[in-house]
C-alpha positions as CSV (number, residue, x, y, z in Angstrom):
1,M,87.5,56.3,80.1
2,G,88.4,59.0,77.8
3,N,88.6,62.3,79.5
4,E,86.9,61.4,82.7
5,V,88.5,61.0,85.2
6,M,86.9,59.3,88.5
7,G,83.5,60.2,86.7
8,W,83.7,63.3,86.1
9,P,83.0,65.1,83.1
10,G,85.8,66.5,80.7
11,R,85.4,69.3,78.1
12,R,81.7,68.3,77.9
13,G,81.2,69.2,81.5
14,A,82.5,72.2,81.5
15,K,80.3,73.2,78.3
16,M,77.2,71.9,80.2
17,M,78.7,73.8,83.6
18,L,78.6,76.8,81.7
19,E,75.0,76.4,80.1
20,G,73.6,76.5,83.3
21,T,73.8,72.4,84.1
22,P,75.4,71.5,86.8
23,A,79.2,69.3,85.8
24,A,79.7,68.4,89.7
25,P,77.5,66.0,92.1
26,P,75.6,68.3,94.5
27,G,77.7,68.7,97.9
28,I,81.0,67.7,96.6
29,F,82.0,71.3,96.5
30,G,79.6,72.6,98.8
31,A,76.5,75.2,97.2
32,P,77.4,76.8,93.9
33,M,77.7,80.7,93.7
34,P,74.6,82.1,93.4
35,T,74.1,83.2,89.7
36,A,71.5,85.8,88.2
37,T,70.4,85.8,84.9
38,P,73.2,85.7,82.5
39,E,74.8,89.1,81.3
40,P,74.5,90.8,78.4
41,L,77.4,90.2,76.8
42,A,77.9,94.0,76.6
43,A,77.6,94.5,80.0
44,L,79.7,91.7,80.7
45,E,82.6,93.2,78.4
46,A,81.9,97.1,80.2
47,R,82.4,95.2,83.4
48,I,85.8,93.0,82.2
49,R,87.2,96.4,80.9
50,E,86.2,98.5,83.9
51,K,88.3,95.7,86.3
52,L,91.4,96.2,83.0
53,K,91.8,99.0,84.7
54,R,93.5,98.0,87.3
55,Q,95.9,95.7,86.3
56,Y,98.7,97.6,85.8
57,F,101.4,95.2,85.2
58,M,98.8,93.8,82.1
59,H,99.6,97.6,81.0
60,L,102.9,98.0,81.5
61,I,103.6,94.9,79.2
62,G,101.5,96.1,76.5
63,A,98.5,93.2,76.3
64,D,95.1,94.3,76.0
65,L,92.1,91.8,75.8
66,T,90.7,91.4,72.3
67,R,87.5,89.0,72.9
68,I,85.6,89.0,76.2
69,E,82.9,86.2,76.6
70,P,81.4,84.0,79.3
71,G,84.4,81.6,80.5
72,R,86.5,82.5,77.4
73,I,88.9,85.4,77.1
74,E,91.8,86.3,74.3
75,A,94.8,88.4,74.8
76,E,97.5,90.2,72.6
77,L,100.5,92.1,72.6
78,A,103.0,93.6,70.3
79,L,106.2,91.5,70.5
80,G,108.6,94.2,71.2
81,V,112.7,93.7,72.2
82,Q,111.5,94.7,75.6
83,H,109.8,91.4,75.7
84,Q,112.7,89.0,74.8
85,Q,114.9,87.3,76.5
86,Q,118.9,87.1,75.5
87,R,118.4,84.9,72.7
88,G,115.4,86.9,71.2
89,Y,112.5,84.8,72.3
90,A,109.4,85.5,74.3
91,H,110.5,85.6,77.6
92,G,109.1,83.2,80.0
93,G,107.6,84.6,82.4
94,L,106.1,87.1,79.9
95,V,104.7,83.8,78.3
96,A,103.6,82.5,81.5
97,T,102.1,86.3,82.5
98,M,99.9,85.8,79.0
99,A,98.5,82.7,80.1
100,D,97.9,83.8,83.8
101,L,95.6,86.7,82.5
102,A,93.8,85.0,79.9
103,A,93.1,82.2,82.8
104,G,92.3,84.4,85.1
105,F,90.5,86.7,83.5
106,A,88.4,84.0,81.9
107,A,87.8,83.2,85.5
108,V,86.4,86.9,86.7
109,T,84.0,86.7,83.5
110,L,81.7,83.6,85.3
111,V,81.7,85.5,89.1
112,P,79.4,88.5,90.2
113,E,80.5,91.6,89.6
114,N,81.7,92.3,93.0
115,Y,84.2,89.0,93.8
116,G,87.5,88.6,92.4
117,V,90.0,86.3,91.7
118,V,93.5,85.4,92.2
119,T,96.2,82.5,91.1
120,S,96.2,79.7,93.3
121,D,98.0,77.2,90.8
122,L,99.8,77.7,87.6
123,K,101.7,75.2,85.8
124,V,102.8,76.2,82.3
125,S,104.2,73.9,79.6
126,Y,106.5,75.3,77.3
127,L,106.1,73.8,74.0
128,N,107.9,76.3,71.2
129,P,110.5,79.6,71.0
130,G,108.3,82.1,70.6
131,I,109.7,83.9,68.0
132,G,107.5,86.9,65.7
133,S,106.0,89.8,66.5
134,R,102.5,89.0,68.0
135,I,101.8,86.9,71.0
136,K,98.1,85.8,71.9
137,A,96.8,83.8,74.9
138,I,93.3,81.9,74.6
139,G,92.2,81.5,78.2
140,W,88.7,79.2,79.4
141,V,87.2,77.8,82.1
142,L,87.1,73.9,82.6
143,K,85.2,73.9,85.9
144,A,83.5,76.9,88.0
145,G,82.7,76.1,91.6
146,R,81.8,78.2,94.2
147,R,85.7,78.5,95.9
148,L,87.5,77.2,93.0
149,H,88.0,77.8,89.5
150,F,89.5,75.4,86.8
151,C,91.1,77.0,84.0
152,E,93.2,76.4,80.9
153,A,95.5,78.4,77.9
154,E,97.4,78.8,75.4
155,V,99.8,81.4,73.9
156,W,100.5,82.1,70.6
157,C,103.1,83.4,69.0
158,D,101.6,84.4,65.3
159,D,100.7,80.7,64.3
160,V,102.8,78.8,66.1
161,L,101.5,77.2,70.2
162,I,104.3,78.4,72.3
163,A,102.7,77.4,75.5
164,K,100.2,75.3,77.1
165,A,99.2,76.2,81.1
166,S,96.6,75.6,83.1
167,A,95.7,77.2,86.2
168,T,93.7,77.1,89.5
169,M,91.8,80.6,90.5
170,A,90.6,81.2,93.9
171,V,87.2,83.3,94.2
172,I,87.5,86.1,96.5
173,E,84.1,86.9,98.0
174,P,83.5,90.7,99.1
175,I,83.9,91.9,102.3
176,A,81.0,91.9,104.3
């Protein structure tokens, strides 16, 4: 059975979905979200950076997006003493925030400009203490649906994987 659960495709399904082939049978979660012609990468980056201006908490902690692609985001920050807990490790809340940021913005790259996403569920597994100088979070979309996007993220401190996360992002439709 491998990556498949009850006939649902695993990681391959997400790749197929991003290439335009539906990963889920039609009718299960409703009609797919309307999509336009694929957005040029420069336009996507400009749209995401504009939304980024209103992410005040991200600016407060010093994080920035370093890579923006459809369905994938990388975010980084220089680890300082203000980010540490009492033993000098990266604070767990910071690690969770970075995972949430990367997964959430990965989802945002796949919704139309006037839509948004909010975190509906976030599960973080801490694997190693964050000891180093730089935190990097990589987030990607496993499955984008009309109402929910299922995402994952990894958080690295220098070259050590310190956390894995899974997140569900709820799609917020524009107010009519």
